[in-house]
C-alpha positions as CSV (number, residue, x, y, z in Angstrom):
1,M,106.1,167.5,90.4
2,K,106.5,169.6,93.4
3,K,103.0,168.1,94.9
4,G,104.2,165.4,94.5
5,R,107.5,165.4,96.2
6,R,105.5,167.7,99.4
7,F,103.0,164.5,99.5
8,G,106.0,162.0,99.9
9,D,107.6,164.4,102.4
10,I,104.5,164.5,104.6
11,I,104.0,160.7,104.4
12,S,107.4,160.6,105.2
13,N,106.9,163.2,108.1
14,L,103.7,161.6,109.7
15,Y,105.3,157.5,109.3
16,L,108.5,158.8,111.4
17,I,106.6,160.9,113.9
18,L,104.3,157.4,114.8
19,L,108.1,155.6,114.6
20,L,109.0,158.2,117.4
21,I,105.8,157.8,119.3
22,I,105.7,153.8,119.0
23,A,109.3,154.7,120.3
24,V,109.1,157.1,122.6
25,F,106.0,156.7,124.4
26,P,107.1,153.5,127.3
27,L,110.0,155.7,128.3
28,L,107.3,158.2,128.5
29,W,104.7,156.5,130.6
30,L,107.6,154.6,132.7
31,L,108.7,157.8,134.2
32,V,105.5,159.4,134.1
33,S,104.2,156.5,136.3
34,A,107.3,156.8,138.2
35,F,106.1,160.0,140.0
36,K,101.7,158.4,140.8
37,S,101.1,156.5,144.3
38,S,100.7,153.5,144.2
39,S,96.7,153.4,145.0
40,E,96.5,155.5,141.8
41,M,98.4,152.7,139.7
42,L,96.3,150.1,141.6
43,N,93.1,151.7,140.8
44,N,93.4,153.0,137.0
45,P,97.2,151.8,135.9
46,T,95.9,152.7,132.3
47,R,95.6,156.1,133.1
48,I,98.4,157.9,131.5
49,W,99.0,161.5,133.1
50,P,98.6,160.8,137.3
51,L,95.6,162.9,139.3
52,R,98.3,164.0,141.8
53,W,101.9,163.9,141.4
54,T,104.0,163.0,144.2
55,L,108.5,162.3,145.4
56,E,107.1,159.7,147.8
57,N,108.1,157.1,145.5
58,F,111.5,158.3,144.7
59,R,111.4,158.9,148.4
60,T,111.1,155.5,149.2
61,V,113.2,153.9,146.8
62,L,116.2,156.7,147.6
63,I,116.4,157.1,151.6
64,T,114.0,153.6,152.7
65,L,114.9,151.3,150.8
66,N,118.9,152.9,150.1
67,F,119.5,152.7,146.6
68,I,122.1,155.1,146.6
69,I,124.5,152.7,147.8
70,N,123.5,151.3,144.5
71,I,124.0,154.1,142.4
72,R,127.3,154.9,143.4
73,N,128.6,151.4,142.9
74,S,127.9,151.2,139.4
75,L,128.7,154.7,138.5
76,I,131.5,154.0,139.6
77,I,131.7,150.6,137.9
78,A,130.6,152.1,134.8
79,A,132.8,154.9,134.2
80,C,136.1,153.4,135.6
81,T,135.0,150.5,132.6
82,T,133.9,153.1,129.9
83,V,137.3,154.6,130.3
84,I,139.5,152.1,130.7
85,A,138.3,150.1,128.1
86,V,137.8,153.7,125.3
87,I,142.0,154.0,126.3
88,I,143.2,150.0,125.6
89,S,140.9,150.3,122.5
90,S,141.9,153.2,121.3
91,L,145.6,152.3,121.9
92,A,144.8,148.7,120.1
93,A,142.7,149.8,117.2
94,Y,145.4,152.3,116.0
95,G,148.3,149.9,116.4
96,V,146.5,147.3,114.5
97,V,145.3,149.7,112.2
98,R,149.0,151.4,111.3
99,F,151.5,148.6,113.2
100,F,150.1,145.1,111.9
101,P,147.1,145.3,109.4
102,R,147.0,141.6,108.4
103,L,147.7,139.7,111.7
104,G,145.7,142.7,113.4
105,S,142.9,141.7,111.4
106,L,143.0,138.4,111.6
107,M,142.1,138.8,115.5
108,T,139.5,141.6,115.2
109,R,138.3,138.7,113.3
110,V,139.2,136.1,116.2
111,L,138.2,138.6,118.8
112,V,134.2,139.0,117.2
113,T,134.0,135.2,116.5
114,S,134.0,135.2,120.2
115,Y,130.8,136.9,120.9
116,M,128.9,134.1,119.4
117,F,129.1,132.7,122.6
118,P,126.2,133.4,125.2
119,S,128.3,135.1,128.4
120,I,126.4,132.6,130.6
121,M,128.7,130.2,129.7
122,L,131.5,132.0,131.2
123,V,129.9,132.4,134.6
124,I,131.7,129.6,136.2
125,P,134.9,129.5,135.1
126,Y,135.1,133.7,136.2
127,A,133.7,133.1,139.2
128,M,136.6,129.7,139.7
129,V,139.5,132.4,138.9
130,M,138.2,135.9,140.3
131,A,137.9,133.3,143.8
132,R,141.8,132.1,143.3
133,L,142.6,136.6,143.0
134,N,140.4,137.4,145.6
135,L,138.5,140.0,143.6
136,T,135.0,138.7,144.5
137,N,132.6,141.2,145.9
138,T,134.9,143.7,145.0
139,R,134.5,146.7,142.2
140,I,137.4,145.7,140.9
141,G,136.6,142.1,139.8
142,L,133.3,143.1,138.3
143,V,135.1,146.1,136.3
144,L,137.8,143.5,135.1
145,V,135.2,141.7,133.9
146,Y,133.4,144.1,132.2
147,L,136.4,144.7,130.2
148,S,136.9,141.4,128.9
149,F,133.6,141.9,127.7
150,S,134.0,145.8,126.1
151,V,138.1,145.7,124.4
152,P,137.4,142.9,122.2
153,Y,133.9,144.5,120.6
154,A,135.6,148.6,121.2
155,V,138.7,147.4,119.1
156,W,136.6,145.7,116.7
157,M,134.5,148.8,116.3
158,L,137.5,151.3,116.6
159,V,139.2,149.7,113.6
160,G,137.1,151.2,110.9
161,F,136.7,154.1,112.2
162,F,141.0,154.8,112.4
163,K,141.1,153.2,109.0
164,T,139.0,156.1,107.7
165,V,142.4,158.4,108.9
166,P,144.6,159.4,105.7
167,I,148.0,158.7,106.5
168,G,148.8,161.6,104.3
169,I,147.7,164.1,107.3
170,E,149.8,161.9,110.6
171,E,153.1,161.9,108.0
172,A,152.6,166.0,107.5
173,A,151.9,166.4,111.6
174,R,155.3,164.0,111.5
175,I,157.2,166.7,108.9
176,D,156.3,169.5,111.3
177,G,157.7,167.8,114.1
178,A,155.0,166.5,116.1
179,N,155.9,162.6,117.4
180,K,154.3,159.5,117.7
181,L,152.3,160.1,121.0
182,E,151.4,163.9,119.7
183,V,150.7,163.0,116.4
184,F,148.0,160.2,118.1
185,V,146.1,162.3,120.3
186,R,146.5,165.7,119.0
187,I,145.5,164.6,115.2
188,V,144.2,160.5,114.7
189,L,141.9,161.1,118.4
190,P,139.8,164.3,117.4
191,L,139.2,162.7,113.7
192,V,137.5,159.7,115.1
193,S,135.9,160.9,117.7
194,P,132.5,160.1,116.3
195,G,134.4,156.6,117.0
196,I,135.5,156.9,120.4
197,V,131.8,158.3,121.2
198,A,130.1,155.9,120.3
199,T,132.6,153.2,121.6
200,A,132.3,154.8,125.0
201,I,128.2,154.7,124.8
202,Y,128.4,151.1,123.8
203,V,130.5,150.2,127.0
204,F,128.7,152.5,129.5
205,I,125.3,151.4,128.7
206,N,126.4,147.4,128.9
207,A,128.3,148.0,132.5
208,W,125.2,150.5,133.5
209,N,122.9,146.9,132.7
210,E,124.3,144.7,133.0
211,Y,123.1,141.8,135.6
212,L,123.9,138.3,135.4
213,Y,128.2,139.1,137.0
214,A,126.9,142.1,139.0
215,M,124.8,139.3,140.4
216,I,126.8,136.5,141.4
217,L,130.1,138.1,141.7
218,M,128.4,140.8,144.7
219,S,127.5,139.3,147.4
220,S,127.2,142.3,149.5
221,S,124.1,144.3,150.0
222,D,126.5,147.8,150.0
223,K,128.6,146.9,147.2
224,T,125.3,145.6,144.4
225,T,124.5,147.7,141.4
226,I,121.3,149.4,140.6
227,S,120.5,147.0,138.7
228,V,120.5,143.5,141.0
229,A,118.9,146.3,143.6
230,V,115.8,146.6,141.4
231,K,115.8,143.0,140.4
232,T,115.3,142.2,144.7
233,L,111.7,144.6,144.8
234,E,110.4,141.9,142.6
235,G,110.8,139.4,145.4
236,A,109.1,141.2,148.4
237,D,106.0,139.7,149.6
238,I,103.5,142.9,148.3
239,L,105.0,144.3,145.0
240,N,105.2,148.3,145.1
241,W,104.8,149.2,141.5
242,G,105.4,153.0,142.9
243,S,108.8,152.1,144.0
244,L,109.3,150.0,140.9
245,M,108.8,152.3,138.6
246,A,110.8,155.4,140.1
247,A,113.7,152.7,140.7
248,C,113.3,152.0,136.9
249,A,113.4,155.3,135.8
250,I,116.8,156.2,138.1
251,V,118.1,153.0,135.8
252,V,116.6,154.7,132.6
253,I,117.7,158.1,132.8
254,P,121.5,158.5,133.9
255,S,122.5,156.0,129.8
256,I,120.2,159.2,128.7
257,L,121.7,161.9,130.0
258,F,125.3,160.3,129.2
259,F,124.1,159.7,125.8
260,C,122.5,163.8,125.7
261,F,125.8,164.6,126.7
262,I,128.1,163.4,124.6
263,Q,126.5,163.2,121.5
264,N,127.4,166.5,120.0
265,K,131.1,165.0,120.0
266,M,130.2,162.8,117.3
267,V,128.4,165.7,115.0
268,G,132.1,168.3,115.0
269,G,134.9,165.8,115.9
270,L,135.2,164.7,112.3
271,S,137.5,167.6,111.1
272,E,139.1,168.9,114.3
273,G,142.2,167.0,113.8
274,A,142.8,168.1,110.4
275,V,143.6,171.6,111.7
276,K,146.9,172.7,112.3
């Protein structure tokens, strides 16, 4: 029995390692290729490890092509979208669960059904509305568009987490003298912090990687996001693969760092709010 279990554990571990290699290899190859020279990539594109490490690709992208401005725009837009979406969706989801359970449940289902339609169908209406509001070619307009897509799904996502919070904990806090806002901030939010973190990751990555509306609503090169700036490299007469790899690495790294920074919050948040 023990030998059979050990053999099964070995097979399971090998299978997981294989899946890990398949998942990580494209990202690793992208990051390593960003440190290769363009001539090396053209002469031997299948070689994984570079013969000579260089930062010339990053220097070209950040300084010569001035992608620092586009990175700043993407960070501002994605961060603002994430913070506002998390605040609005947390309040809305808590209100749905505690104050309007029946009507709120129906509303969340209707919101989710709207995701059946592709976002490209709303390009013309959004462009017309933003033009009427004089918000085209502005970060505020792009944040509003992203919020309209992120908040409905975030509310639906957080409703399930708020339903897992026992109402007895909230009643105990109210008996101890806490008002509704204190119960929400100090008791409920720590209990659903894993859901809030997962929602924040979803909203941030979507806003960071979004391309369609950023391309349509932004016309100035100094206000475009990094995803649009990377796409412009493909339209060059001579495609510089080194610069393209470096630009793609710059797009991928913030999402990974953001996830690594807040993933620890997903582990310890289940019991913090219940500690008096």
